[in-house]
N, CA, C and O atoms as CSV, one atom per row, in Angstrom:
chain,resi,resn,atom,element,x,y,z
A,1,MET,N,N,-9.484,0.650,40.175
A,1,MET,CA,C,-9.628,1.819,40.410
A,1,MET,C,C,-10.638,2.459,39.526
A,1,MET,O,O,-10.705,2.112,38.347
A,2,ILE,N,N,-11.494,3.444,40.052
A,2,ILE,CA,C,-12.541,4.070,39.240
A,2,ILE,C,C,-11.764,5.161,38.407
A,2,ILE,O,O,-10.936,5.895,38.945
A,3,VAL,N,N,-12.055,5.225,37.143
A,3,VAL,CA,C,-11.544,6.464,36.401
A,3,VAL,C,C,-12.787,7.007,35.604
A,3,VAL,O,O,-13.390,6.238,34.857
A,4,THR,N,N,-13.132,8.151,35.729
A,4,THR,CA,C,-14.314,8.669,35.141
A,4,THR,C,C,-14.084,10.129,34.650
A,4,THR,O,O,-13.281,10.906,35.165
A,5,THR,N,N,-14.870,10.394,33.616
A,5,THR,CA,C,-14.676,11.877,33.117
A,5,THR,C,C,-15.527,12.801,33.808
A,5,THR,O,O,-15.407,14.009,33.609
A,6,THR,N,N,-16.435,12.303,34.658
A,6,THR,CA,C,-17.301,13.140,35.488
A,6,THR,C,C,-16.404,13.673,36.709
A,6,THR,O,O,-15.336,13.175,37.064
A,7,ASN,N,N,-17.002,14.710,37.245
A,7,ASN,CA,C,-16.249,15.372,38.437
A,7,ASN,C,C,-16.827,14.807,39.841
A,7,ASN,O,O,-16.606,15.405,40.894
A,8,GLN,N,N,-17.534,13.690,39.785
A,8,GLN,CA,C,-17.863,13.034,40.958
A,8,GLN,C,C,-17.957,11.435,40.598
A,8,GLN,O,O,-17.962,11.015,39.441
A,9,VAL,N,N,-18.024,10.699,41.641
A,9,VAL,CA,C,-18.299,9.279,41.560
A,9,VAL,C,C,-19.758,8.919,42.108
A,9,VAL,O,O,-20.050,9.179,43.275
A,10,GLU,N,N,-20.662,8.315,41.237
A,10,GLU,CA,C,-22.025,8.343,41.839
A,10,GLU,C,C,-22.130,7.542,43.060
A,10,GLU,O,O,-21.340,6.617,43.243
A,11,LYS,N,N,-23.105,7.843,43.967
A,11,LYS,CA,C,-23.249,7.376,45.337
A,11,LYS,C,C,-21.929,7.285,46.124
A,11,LYS,O,O,-21.766,6.349,46.907
A,12,ARG,N,N,-20.973,8.230,45.944
A,12,ARG,CA,C,-19.806,8.261,46.848
A,12,ARG,C,C,-19.497,9.605,46.988
A,12,ARG,O,O,-19.856,10.394,46.113
A,13,THR,N,N,-18.848,9.999,48.016
A,13,THR,CA,C,-18.356,11.313,48.470
A,13,THR,C,C,-16.925,11.318,48.366
A,13,THR,O,O,-16.229,10.406,48.812
A,14,ILE,N,N,-16.444,12.410,47.740
A,14,ILE,CA,C,-14.955,12.610,47.738
A,14,ILE,C,C,-14.628,13.120,49.066
A,14,ILE,O,O,-15.232,14.098,49.506
A,15,ALA,N,N,-13.614,12.464,49.812
A,15,ALA,CA,C,-13.164,12.841,50.985
A,15,ALA,C,C,-11.973,13.868,50.994
A,15,ALA,O,O,-11.925,14.859,51.722
A,16,LYS,N,N,-11.061,13.505,50.121
A,16,LYS,CA,C,-9.831,14.283,50.045
A,16,LYS,C,C,-9.307,14.302,48.484
A,16,LYS,O,O,-9.332,13.259,47.831
A,17,TYR,N,N,-8.859,15.466,47.948
A,17,TYR,CA,C,-8.285,15.580,46.695
A,17,TYR,C,C,-6.832,15.344,46.843
A,17,TYR,O,O,-6.212,16.039,47.648
A,18,GLN,N,N,-6.181,14.374,46.102
A,18,GLN,CA,C,-4.741,13.891,46.183
A,18,GLN,C,C,-3.881,14.683,45.175
A,18,GLN,O,O,-2.653,14.641,45.247
A,19,GLY,N,N,-4.552,15.433,44.201
A,19,GLY,CA,C,-3.683,16.105,43.208
A,19,GLY,C,C,-3.890,15.593,41.885
A,19,GLY,O,O,-4.509,14.549,41.678
A,20,ILE,N,N,-3.342,16.367,40.907
A,20,ILE,CA,C,-3.572,16.085,39.541
A,20,ILE,C,C,-2.612,14.885,39.059
A,20,ILE,O,O,-1.436,14.916,39.422
A,21,VAL,N,N,-3.034,13.925,38.326
A,21,VAL,CA,C,-2.116,12.846,37.856
A,21,VAL,C,C,-2.331,12.807,36.340
A,21,VAL,O,O,-3.401,13.043,35.778
A,22,PHE,N,N,-1.113,12.462,35.720
A,22,PHE,CA,C,-0.941,12.343,34.348
A,22,PHE,C,C,-0.499,10.989,33.736
A,22,PHE,O,O,0.169,10.221,34.429
A,23,GLY,N,N,-0.797,10.708,32.640
A,23,GLY,CA,C,-0.249,9.566,31.879
A,23,GLY,C,C,0.125,10.069,30.358
A,23,GLY,O,O,-0.673,10.699,29.664
A,24,GLU,N,N,1.304,9.745,29.985
A,24,GLU,CA,C,1.809,10.195,28.695
A,24,GLU,C,C,2.371,9.030,28.072
A,24,GLU,O,O,3.038,8.202,28.693
A,25,VAL,N,N,2.072,8.955,26.696
A,25,VAL,CA,C,2.712,7.839,25.791
A,25,VAL,C,C,3.123,8.484,24.521
A,25,VAL,O,O,2.282,9.126,23.891
A,26,ILE,N,N,4.299,8.375,24.100
A,26,ILE,CA,C,4.816,8.760,22.652
A,26,ILE,C,C,5.228,7.654,22.051
A,26,ILE,O,O,6.078,6.928,22.568
A,27,THR,N,N,4.683,7.407,20.911
A,27,THR,CA,C,4.937,6.102,20.167
A,27,THR,C,C,5.220,6.489,18.728
A,27,THR,O,O,4.654,7.458,18.222
A,28,GLY,N,N,6.139,5.701,18.026
A,28,GLY,CA,C,6.385,5.827,16.583
A,28,GLY,C,C,5.467,5.078,15.778
A,28,GLY,O,O,5.087,3.960,16.126
A,29,ILE,N,N,5.061,5.674,14.644
A,29,ILE,CA,C,4.386,4.847,13.691
A,29,ILE,C,C,5.361,4.354,12.527
A,29,ILE,O,O,5.929,5.194,11.827
A,30,ASN,N,N,5.540,3.060,12.335
A,30,ASN,CA,C,6.529,2.582,11.542
A,30,ASN,C,C,6.018,2.738,9.994
A,30,ASN,O,O,4.859,3.023,9.693
A,31,VAL,N,N,6.984,2.525,9.150
A,31,VAL,CA,C,6.799,2.698,7.719
A,31,VAL,C,C,5.848,1.955,7.049
A,31,VAL,O,O,5.233,2.425,6.092
A,32,PHE,N,N,5.649,0.688,7.521
A,32,PHE,CA,C,4.801,-0.118,6.980
A,32,PHE,C,C,3.266,0.168,7.381
A,32,PHE,O,O,2.335,-0.132,6.633
A,33,LYS,N,N,3.122,0.694,8.467
A,33,LYS,CA,C,1.776,1.346,8.813
A,33,LYS,C,C,1.425,2.471,8.073
A,33,LYS,O,O,0.256,2.661,7.739
A,34,ASP,N,N,2.548,3.422,7.714
A,34,ASP,CA,C,2.261,4.474,7.003
A,34,ASP,C,C,2.055,4.190,5.665
A,34,ASP,O,O,1.308,4.990,5.103
A,35,ILE,N,N,2.537,3.201,4.918
A,35,ILE,CA,C,2.283,2.650,3.594
A,35,ILE,C,C,0.730,2.189,3.526
A,35,ILE,O,O,0.010,2.507,2.580
A,36,GLY,N,N,0.315,1.463,4.546
A,36,GLY,CA,C,-1.029,0.926,4.557
A,36,GLY,C,C,-2.053,2.110,4.693
A,36,GLY,O,O,-3.120,2.145,4.081
A,37,ALA,N,N,-1.615,3.065,5.553
A,37,ALA,CA,C,-2.593,4.159,5.823
A,37,ALA,C,C,-2.673,5.016,4.491
A,37,ALA,O,O,-3.761,5.428,4.088
A,38,SER,N,N,-1.421,5.286,3.783
A,38,SER,CA,C,-1.505,6.006,2.592
A,38,SER,C,C,-2.425,5.421,1.475
A,38,SER,O,O,-3.138,6.133,0.767
A,39,VAL,N,N,-2.340,3.955,1.371
A,39,VAL,CA,C,-3.311,3.409,0.550
A,39,VAL,C,C,-4.829,3.618,0.965
A,39,VAL,O,O,-5.687,3.949,0.146
A,40,ARG,N,N,-5.040,3.434,2.082
A,40,ARG,CA,C,-6.353,3.687,2.756
A,40,ARG,C,C,-6.858,5.106,2.318
A,40,ARG,O,O,-7.991,5.307,1.881
A,41,ASN,N,N,-5.926,6.038,2.476
A,41,ASN,CA,C,-6.172,7.451,2.302
A,41,ASN,C,C,-6.653,7.766,0.878
A,41,ASN,O,O,-7.484,8.638,0.624
A,42,VAL,N,N,-5.997,6.899,-0.116
A,42,VAL,CA,C,-6.337,7.066,-1.504
A,42,VAL,C,C,-7.580,6.296,-1.799
A,42,VAL,O,O,-8.475,6.881,-2.409
A,43,LEU,N,N,-7.731,5.140,-1.467
A,43,LEU,CA,C,-8.876,4.309,-1.594
A,43,LEU,C,C,-10.215,4.582,-0.816
A,43,LEU,O,O,-11.336,4.293,-1.233
A,44,GLY,N,N,-9.935,5.153,0.316
A,44,GLY,CA,C,-10.919,5.202,1.345
A,44,GLY,C,C,-10.966,4.161,2.282
A,44,GLY,O,O,-10.408,3.091,2.039
A,45,GLY,N,N,-11.653,4.386,3.470
A,45,GLY,CA,C,-11.768,3.237,4.497
A,45,GLY,C,C,-10.943,3.602,5.628
A,45,GLY,O,O,-10.218,4.597,5.652
A,46,ARG,N,N,-11.091,2.693,6.640
A,46,ARG,CA,C,-10.460,2.879,7.880
A,46,ARG,C,C,-9.062,2.219,7.926
A,46,ARG,O,O,-8.812,1.155,7.360
A,47,SER,N,N,-8.217,2.902,8.610
A,47,SER,CA,C,-6.778,2.308,8.864
A,47,SER,C,C,-6.704,1.485,10.100
A,47,SER,O,O,-6.415,2.080,11.138
A,48,LYS,N,N,-6.903,0.313,10.140
A,48,LYS,CA,C,-6.945,-0.558,11.185
A,48,LYS,C,C,-5.543,-0.590,12.008
A,48,LYS,O,O,-5.538,-0.795,13.222
A,49,SER,N,N,-4.470,-0.394,11.334
A,49,SER,CA,C,-3.085,-0.298,11.952
A,49,SER,C,C,-2.927,1.010,12.812
A,49,SER,O,O,-2.435,1.029,13.940
A,50,TYR,N,N,-3.385,2.043,12.164
A,50,TYR,CA,C,-3.411,3.166,13.039
A,50,TYR,C,C,-4.419,3.213,14.172
A,50,TYR,O,O,-4.136,3.745,15.245
A,51,GLU,N,N,-5.641,2.634,13.922
A,51,GLU,CA,C,-6.606,2.500,15.035
A,51,GLU,C,C,-6.034,1.695,16.122
A,51,GLU,O,O,-6.101,2.125,17.273
A,52,ASN,N,N,-5.464,0.540,15.860
A,52,ASN,CA,C,-4.735,-0.247,16.908
A,52,ASN,C,C,-3.728,0.384,17.593
A,52,ASN,O,O,-3.617,0.215,18.808
A,53,GLU,N,N,-2.878,1.186,16.892
A,53,GLU,CA,C,-1.692,1.876,17.572
A,53,GLU,C,C,-2.363,2.890,18.506
A,53,GLU,O,O,-1.874,3.029,19.627
A,54,LEU,N,N,-3.431,3.606,18.155
A,54,LEU,CA,C,-4.008,4.591,19.017
A,54,LEU,C,C,-4.708,3.884,20.216
A,54,LEU,O,O,-4.653,4.375,21.343
A,55,LEU,N,N,-5.339,2.772,19.963
A,55,LEU,CA,C,-5.938,1.903,21.070
A,55,LEU,C,C,-4.975,1.742,22.123
A,55,LEU,O,O,-5.186,2.215,23.240
A,56,VAL,N,N,-3.823,1.038,21.809
A,56,VAL,CA,C,-2.764,0.718,22.722
A,56,VAL,C,C,-2.159,1.947,23.405
A,56,VAL,O,O,-1.951,1.999,24.617
A,57,ALA,N,N,-1.915,2.849,22.612
A,57,ALA,CA,C,-1.277,4.140,23.331
A,57,ALA,C,C,-2.241,4.652,24.267
A,57,ALA,O,O,-1.833,4.993,25.377
A,58,ARG,N,N,-3.410,4.751,23.993
A,58,ARG,CA,C,-4.595,5.202,24.900
A,58,ARG,C,C,-4.652,4.320,26.107
A,58,ARG,O,O,-4.752,4.914,27.181
A,59,GLU,N,N,-4.608,3.026,26.133
A,59,GLU,CA,C,-4.680,2.212,27.249
A,59,GLU,C,C,-3.389,2.345,28.021
A,59,GLU,O,O,-3.483,2.234,29.243
A,60,GLU,N,N,-2.286,2.551,27.536
A,60,GLU,CA,C,-0.936,2.656,28.176
A,60,GLU,C,C,-1.014,3.982,28.898
A,60,GLU,O,O,-0.527,4.038,30.027
A,61,ALA,N,N,-1.569,5.049,28.372
A,61,ALA,CA,C,-1.598,6.380,28.974
A,61,ALA,C,C,-2.563,6.154,30.194
A,61,ALA,O,O,-2.178,6.468,31.321
A,62,ILE,N,N,-3.694,5.666,30.008
A,62,ILE,CA,C,-4.553,5.450,31.196
A,62,ILE,C,C,-3.939,4.615,32.299
A,62,ILE,O,O,-3.989,4.948,33.483
A,63,ALA,N,N,-3.348,3.493,31.845
A,63,ALA,CA,C,-2.540,2.710,32.933
A,63,ALA,C,C,-1.506,3.496,33.724
A,63,ALA,O,O,-1.415,3.454,34.951
A,64,GLU,N,N,-0.717,4.235,32.896
A,64,GLU,CA,C,0.289,5.105,33.657
A,64,GLU,C,C,-0.299,6.078,34.705
A,64,GLU,O,O,0.204,6.253,35.815
A,65,MET,N,N,-1.371,6.673,34.267
A,65,MET,CA,C,-2.196,7.634,35.065
A,65,MET,C,C,-2.616,6.860,36.260
A,65,MET,O,O,-2.367,7.363,37.356
A,66,VAL,N,N,-3.245,5.661,36.210
A,66,VAL,CA,C,-3.681,5.041,37.330
A,66,VAL,C,C,-2.616,4.585,38.271
A,66,VAL,O,O,-2.936,4.536,39.459
A,67,GLU,N,N,-1.327,4.222,37.917
A,67,GLU,CA,C,-0.377,3.848,38.607
A,67,GLU,C,C,0.128,5.037,39.377
A,67,GLU,O,O,0.435,4.930,40.564
A,68,ARG,N,N,0.218,6.179,38.711
A,68,ARG,CA,C,0.471,7.522,39.420
A,68,ARG,C,C,-0.482,7.815,40.581
A,68,ARG,O,O,-0.031,8.265,41.634
A,69,ALA,N,N,-1.734,7.583,40.424
A,69,ALA,CA,C,-2.721,7.715,41.338
A,69,ALA,C,C,-2.604,6.791,42.542
A,69,ALA,O,O,-2.817,7.148,43.700
A,70,LYS,N,N,-2.259,5.616,42.174
A,70,LYS,CA,C,-2.053,4.581,43.295
A,70,LYS,C,C,-0.941,4.993,44.253
A,70,LYS,O,O,-0.979,4.770,45.463
A,71,LYS,N,N,0.103,5.644,43.581
A,71,LYS,CA,C,1.333,6.142,44.434
A,71,LYS,C,C,0.971,7.216,45.404
A,71,LYS,O,O,1.698,7.478,46.362
A,72,VAL,N,N,-0.271,7.906,45.134
A,72,VAL,CA,C,-0.577,8.878,46.169
A,72,VAL,C,C,-1.894,8.335,46.979
A,72,VAL,O,O,-2.671,9.069,47.590
A,73,ASP,N,N,-1.992,6.990,46.874
A,73,ASP,CA,C,-3.163,6.293,47.631
A,73,ASP,C,C,-4.494,6.760,47.317
A,73,ASP,O,O,-5.319,6.863,48.225
A,74,ALA,N,N,-4.821,7.085,45.989
A,74,ALA,CA,C,-6.162,7.316,45.605
A,74,ALA,C,C,-7.061,6.251,45.419
A,74,ALA,O,O,-6.590,5.146,45.151
A,75,ASP,N,N,-8.282,6.399,45.517
A,75,ASP,CA,C,-9.344,5.401,45.175
A,75,ASP,C,C,-9.845,5.519,43.820
A,75,ASP,O,O,-10.273,4.586,43.141
A,76,ALA,N,N,-9.747,6.936,43.422
A,76,ALA,CA,C,-10.438,7.123,41.978
A,76,ALA,C,C,-9.697,8.229,41.390
A,76,ALA,O,O,-8.915,8.945,42.015
A,77,ILE,N,N,-10.019,8.341,40.004
A,77,ILE,CA,C,-9.599,9.636,39.264
A,77,ILE,C,C,-10.877,10.241,38.730
A,77,ILE,O,O,-11.652,9.563,38.055
A,78,VAL,N,N,-11.074,11.330,38.982
A,78,VAL,CA,C,-12.185,12.139,38.449
A,78,VAL,C,C,-11.975,13.275,37.546
A,78,VAL,O,O,-11.017,13.990,37.837
A,79,GLY,N,N,-12.691,13.610,36.470
A,79,GLY,CA,C,-12.422,14.697,35.604
A,79,GLY,C,C,-11.502,14.354,34.630
A,79,GLY,O,O,-10.861,15.259,34.097
A,80,MET,N,N,-11.301,13.032,34.256
A,80,MET,CA,C,-10.286,12.615,33.259
A,80,MET,C,C,-10.514,13.140,31.967
A,80,MET,O,O,-11.612,13.073,31.414
A,81,LYS,N,N,-9.420,13.707,31.425
A,81,LYS,CA,C,-9.467,14.203,30.035
A,81,LYS,C,C,-8.382,13.595,29.239
A,81,LYS,O,O,-7.325,13.281,29.786
A,82,MET,N,N,-8.590,13.407,27.939
A,82,MET,CA,C,-7.507,12.867,27.071
A,82,MET,C,C,-7.227,13.694,25.913
A,82,MET,O,O,-8.130,14.403,25.467
A,83,ASP,N,N,-6.020,13.685,25.347
A,83,ASP,CA,C,-5.534,14.604,24.211
A,83,ASP,C,C,-4.690,13.764,23.389
A,83,ASP,O,O,-4.041,12.855,23.906
A,84,TYR,N,N,-4.645,14.020,22.038
A,84,TYR,CA,C,-3.873,13.276,21.153
A,84,TYR,C,C,-3.209,14.431,20.254
A,84,TYR,O,O,-3.811,15.465,19.966
A,85,GLU,N,N,-1.926,14.141,19.852
A,85,GLU,CA,C,-0.964,15.022,19.160
A,85,GLU,C,C,-0.115,14.197,18.293
A,85,GLU,O,O,0.214,13.076,18.681
A,86,VAL,N,N,0.273,14.653,17.141
A,86,VAL,CA,C,1.095,14.172,16.201
A,86,VAL,C,C,2.402,15.082,16.465
A,86,VAL,O,O,2.361,16.303,16.617
A,87,LEU,N,N,3.580,14.282,16.496
A,87,LEU,CA,C,4.877,14.973,16.713
A,87,LEU,C,C,5.805,14.525,15.713
A,87,LEU,O,O,5.566,13.582,14.958
A,88,GLY,N,N,6.914,15.234,15.707
A,88,GLY,CA,C,8.169,14.947,14.860
A,88,GLY,C,C,8.135,15.713,13.545
A,88,GLY,O,O,7.155,16.275,13.057
A,89,SER,N,N,9.371,15.640,13.055
A,89,SER,CA,C,9.567,16.506,11.764
A,89,SER,C,C,8.628,15.926,10.587
A,89,SER,O,O,8.165,16.686,9.736
A,90,ASP,N,N,8.409,14.752,10.582
A,90,ASP,CA,C,7.676,13.988,9.616
A,90,ASP,C,C,6.184,13.592,10.070
A,90,ASP,O,O,5.475,12.854,9.385
A,91,ASN,N,N,5.815,14.103,11.181
A,91,ASN,CA,C,4.620,13.602,12.008
A,91,ASN,C,C,4.545,12.194,12.058
A,91,ASN,O,O,3.502,11.585,11.820
A,92,GLY,N,N,5.674,11.622,12.376
A,92,GLY,CA,C,5.734,10.193,12.565
A,92,GLY,C,C,5.610,9.563,14.033
A,92,GLY,O,O,5.758,8.365,14.274
A,93,MET,N,N,5.322,10.531,14.952
A,93,MET,CA,C,5.165,10.159,16.341
A,93,MET,C,C,3.722,10.530,16.741
A,93,MET,O,O,3.187,11.547,16.299
A,94,LEU,N,N,3.116,9.697,17.573
A,94,LEU,CA,C,1.730,10.009,18.175
A,94,LEU,C,C,1.939,10.213,19.502
A,94,LEU,O,O,2.619,9.373,20.091
A,95,MET,N,N,1.497,11.161,20.119
A,95,MET,CA,C,1.365,11.347,21.684
A,95,MET,C,C,-0.011,11.437,22.166
A,95,MET,O,O,-0.890,12.176,21.722
A,96,VAL,N,N,-0.104,10.518,23.222
A,96,VAL,CA,C,-1.484,10.526,23.855
A,96,VAL,C,C,-1.306,10.851,25.305
A,96,VAL,O,O,-0.621,10.136,26.036
A,97,THR,N,N,-1.924,11.934,25.725
A,97,THR,CA,C,-1.821,12.230,27.209
A,97,THR,C,C,-3.168,12.247,27.757
A,97,THR,O,O,-4.146,12.581,27.088
A,98,CYS,N,N,-3.219,11.862,29.061
A,98,CYS,CA,C,-4.584,12.075,29.774
A,98,CYS,C,C,-4.171,12.474,31.275
A,98,CYS,O,O,-3.111,12.166,31.820
A,99,SER,N,N,-5.213,13.217,31.828
A,99,SER,CA,C,-4.964,13.724,33.179
A,99,SER,C,C,-6.378,13.664,33.847
A,99,SER,O,O,-7.438,13.600,33.224
A,100,GLY,N,N,-6.238,13.694,35.201
A,100,GLY,CA,C,-7.329,13.733,36.004
A,100,GLY,C,C,-7.075,13.990,37.387
A,100,GLY,O,O,-5.882,14.016,37.692
A,101,THR,N,N,-7.996,14.206,38.393
A,101,THR,CA,C,-7.805,14.490,39.729
A,101,THR,C,C,-7.797,13.210,40.590
A,101,THR,O,O,-8.826,12.537,40.652
A,102,ALA,N,N,-6.750,12.863,41.219
A,102,ALA,CA,C,-6.633,11.764,41.993
A,102,ALA,C,C,-7.481,12.054,43.424
A,102,ALA,O,O,-7.146,13.029,44.097
A,103,VAL,N,N,-8.457,11.289,43.823
A,103,VAL,CA,C,-9.199,11.488,44.974
A,103,VAL,C,C,-9.170,10.259,46.003
A,103,VAL,O,O,-8.822,9.137,45.636
A,104,LEU,N,N,-9.539,10.533,47.243
A,104,LEU,CA,C,-10.000,9.504,48.240
A,104,LEU,C,C,-11.379,9.659,48.309
A,104,LEU,O,O,-11.869,10.787,48.265
A,105,LEU,N,N,-12.176,8.497,48.428
A,105,LEU,CA,C,-13.535,8.429,48.431
A,105,LEU,C,C,-13.910,7.984,49.904
A,105,LEU,O,O,-13.140,7.261,50.537
A,106,ASP,N,N,-15.093,8.423,50.432
A,106,ASP,CA,C,-15.598,7.931,51.594
A,106,ASP,C,C,-16.274,6.617,51.447
A,106,ASP,O,O,-16.772,6.066,52.428
């Protein structure tokens, strides 16, 4: 399935709008990743464990959105947007959401 941040698909015409579809993932960050990130925060550098967690959450959110688009028989998702939030009393949860418009193409 085509997923794009643009409002159209190049060289294709949108025949019908099937509605807005969403993908949401909320994941916990464990204590070991927090410790590693704290060390990186003091010493500088990138936190590979957090980056990997974000990558997985992003891929899962997009996959969920695509599955929801398939349920409405869409060919593509246009205008896809993604958002990230930190949740929980100790900011220990990461939420990744994405949305877009499911469409049928000619």
